[in-house]
N, C-alpha and C positions, 0 to 999 in steps of 0.2 A: 444371440450368442451370449453365453454366460461367461463371466470372467471370475477367476479365483484370485482374490486379493489377499496376500499374506502380509501381515504386519509383524515386523520383528522389533522387539523391545530389548534394548541393551541396558542392563542394570550395572551401574558402576558403584563400587563401594569406595567411599572417600574416608580415609582415616585422618583424623585431626590430632596433631600433637597436643598434649595436655601438660599442665603444670601441677606438680604434686608438691604440696606444702608440708614442711616439717617445722614444728610438730602438729600443725593444724590437721593434716590428713592422716599422718602416721607419726608415731611417737619417736621413731629412730630413723636415721638416714638409711641404714641397711634395709629396713622395711620399705621405705619409699623407693629405693633403687630396685628392689625385688618386684615391686608392683609396676614399675615403669615399662612402657612399650617403646618401640622404635620412634625416636624423635622427641621423646618427652623430656621435660626439664624438672629436676628435683630442686626446689627452692628452699633453702634452709635459713630459718630466722636466726637472729642474733642469739648467742649463747655458747656454752661449751658442751660438746657432745663427746662422751667417753666411748669411743667405738673403734673397732678394727674391722674395716669394711672389705668384703669380697665382692668385686664388681660382677654383676650378672652378665650372662652371655646374650646381651641385647645391644644392637647397634645404635649409634647416634644419641646417646644419653648425655645431657648436660647437668652437672652438679654445680650449683651456684649458691654462694652465701650472700649474706646481707652486706658484707664488707670484710676485708681481711683482718681488720682489727677487732671486729665484732663477732664473727662467726668462726668458731675454733673447733676443729676435730682433733681430739687428744687421744693418742694411742694408749695412754696410761701405763706405758712401759710393758704392755702385755704382748704386743706383736707389732708388725708393720701397720701403718695407719690405713693405707689403701693398696689393695692387691688386685691388679688387672691381668688375668691370665686364664686361658680356657681351663675348664674343670677337667677335661680329658684331652690330652695331647692328640692333635691330628683331627679333631672333630669340629672345631670352631676356629675361624681365623680372623674374621672381620668384625671389629667393634665399631666400624664406621668412623665418623668424626666424634670423638669423645672429648668433652670439654669439662674442665675443673677450674672454677673461677671464684675469686673474691672470698678466699678462705685462709685461715692459718692451719697448717698441718704440723703437728708437734708431738713430741714425746713418744714416737714410735720406737720399738726396740725389737730387733731381730738380728741374728748373726749375719744374715745376708743383706737385707735392705730394711731400713728403718722407716722411711717416709712413704714413697710411692714406688711400687714395682709395676712395670708394664712389660709384659713378655708375650711374644707370639701374637702381637696385634699388627696385622698387615696394613692397617690404614693410618689414621692421623690422631694424634693426641695433642690437645691445646691446653696449656697451663698458663692462666692469666691472672694477674693481680693476686699473687699468693705470697704468704710467708711460710717458709720451710725451716722449722726451728727445732733444735735440741733433739734430733732423731739419732738413735744409736744403731750402728750397723756398719758393714763394710762399705755401704753407700747410702746416702739419704734418698737419692733418686736413681732408679735403675731402669734403663730402656734397652730392650733387645728385640730386634726384628720388626721395627715400625717403619712404614714408609716415610712418615714425617712426624717429628716431635718439635713443638714450639713452646718456648718459655718467653713470656712477655710481662714485664713489670713484676718480676719475681725477686724476693729476697731470700737468700740461703745463708743461715748463720748458726754457728754453734752446733753443727752436726758432727758427731764424733763416734769413733768405734771404741771398743773396750781397750784396744792397744794404742789408741790415738794415731792410727794410720788409715782412717776411713776416708772415703771420697765424698765430695758433695754430689757429683754426678758421674755415673758410669753409663756410657753409651756404646752399644755394640750393634753394628750392622744397621744403623739408622741414619736418616737425614735429620740432623739436629740444628735448630735455630735458636739463638739467644738474642733477645732484643730488650734493652733497658732492664737488664738483670744485674743484681749485685750479689756476688759470692764472696763472703768474707768471714774470717774467724772460724773456719772449718779445719779439720785436720789437713785435708788436701783439696785441690780444686777439681779439675775435670780429667777423666780418663776416657779416651776415645779409641776405638779400633773397629775395623771392618773385617768381619770373619767370613764374608760371602764373596766368592770370586765372580758372581754373576752380575754385580752392579758396582758402581762407584759411589761410595757414601760421601756426603758433603756435610761439613760443619760450618755454619755461618754465624758469626758473632758481630753484632752492631750495638753501639751505644751502651756498652756494659762495663762493669767494674769487677775484676777478679783480683783481690788484694788481701794480704794478711792471712793466707792459709798455710799454717805451719804445723807439722806433725809432732809427735812426741819426742822426736830427736832434734827438733828445731830446724828441720829441713823444709824450705818453702817449695810448694808445688802449685804452679798456675794451671798448666795443661800438659798432659802426657798424650801424645799420639803414638800408640803402640805399633809394633810390628804388624803390618796389615796387608790386606788386599787393597786395591786403589782407593784412596781417600783424599778428598780435597778439603783443605782448611782455609776458609776465607774470613779474615779478621781485620776489621777496620773501625775507626771512630770509637775506640774503647781504651780504657785504662787497664793495662795488663802488667802486674807486678813483675819486674825483671825484664820487661820488654820481650824481644825475641829470645833473650837468654833465659827467660822464665818458662820457655817451651822445651819439652823433651820430645824429640822426633826419632822414632825407633827404626825407620825404614825409608828407603828411597821411593817407596810406593806412595808416600804422603807428599802431595803437592801443596806447599804453603803459599798462600796469597796474602802477604802481610802488607796492609795498607799504610800509607804515609801519614795518616791521621791518628794513629795509635799513640798513646802517651804512657809514661811510667812515672809515678810519683804519688805522694800522699794525697788521697782524695779529699782530705779534710771533711770527714763526716762530723756532724754536729756534736754528738755525744755517744760514740759507739759503746762505751762502757755501760750505758743504760739502754742499749738497743736502739738508739736513734741514729739511723743511717741516712737521714736527710743531709743535704750538702750545705757546707758553709758557703756564703756568697763569694768567697775568694777561692773556692775549689777549682782546680784545673779542669774539672768535669763539667763546669757550668758553661753552656753554650758552645761546647766543642764537639758535640756529637754530630751525627749526620743531619744536614739541613738546619744547623744551629740548635739542635735539641740538646738537652742535658744527657750526660751519661749516668747510668745506674737506674735503680728502681724508684727513686724518689726525687722530688724537686728541692729547691733551696729552702732551708728551714731555720737558718740562724744567720747572725751577722758575721762579718769578716773575723776570721781567727785573729785575736789580738796579740798573740805572742806570749811572752816576749821572745825575740829572736836574739840569741847570744852569738857573738862573733869570736872566733878563735884563730890565733895566728902564732906561728913560731917566733915572731918578734914581739908578741904581747906579754902581758903579765897577769897572773891570777889576782893581783891587787887592783887591776883596772876595773872599770864598770861594765865591760863586755860589749860596749858599743862598737860600731864599725871603726871609729877613730881610735878607740881604746880597747882593743880586744884582749880576751883572756889568752893565757899561754897554753892551757891544756883542755882537752875535750872533757876530761873527768870533772874539772871544776865547773864547766858549763852545764853538765848534767846535774851536778849537786845543787847548783843554785836555782 
């Protein structure tokens, strides 16, 4: 008896993610991103890159610098710095897990969004170890329609619009998480709303500092939760200027979960006038975050704030030395000395 033996060979194609080096492999970040395939990493060496980047329709790309103080993408005032949006609406929805890490994003300029725009990305965007600085537009970061957006160890500072009423972050119909993020010296803080009736959006904030965001009229804005479809705001272990009073809640559809570990007070940055947002070792943000962590994007960077602390009392005198036992009589005199 003859037997027919058939052997079946199954060929499997294995695709390995690669690392594209800038400027080693390509001269510009845009060229490196355009050459990337799904799962690739574009690794950018230290330096300043004058670019306005349009993200390719490729999922799971990571853009990583050599360090946020060393690798800078500068929009040069020409347009927004990074633009993540399908080229043709309705034809591409999933950028997968997009990661942007260890960079400074600065000097973007657009009437709408100056820093990073992410729109119609149904998956996840991770922003880690970034400085978002001096971007001009109605918002520095704009997120619309993402399943999950995460900011971790991010500094946002001096982002302003032409009329000094711009937002640091605009988030629409997204699940937004902030952890160890510092938002300070912008026109305004965060604006959140859920424009989708099909799901409940969640904003989660931990170990973060939102402080000193005043617009051109001198009005402080920490967070605005706009008139929305269902939205949950879970905030704890963070310094929020104004406390609950610093929040604007526009609708009963916002459920506020305000933790007992939030604080309000001067965070005692080391030298904010020079862009140093490390913490003084007497900052109320030191060790008061979740599980004993520090709040904000940076660790302790200087000694205890030395003062002086002037005391004022209605029973004092401006000829006194301003000590607790010999207070001044007027606040004005305390400011002047």
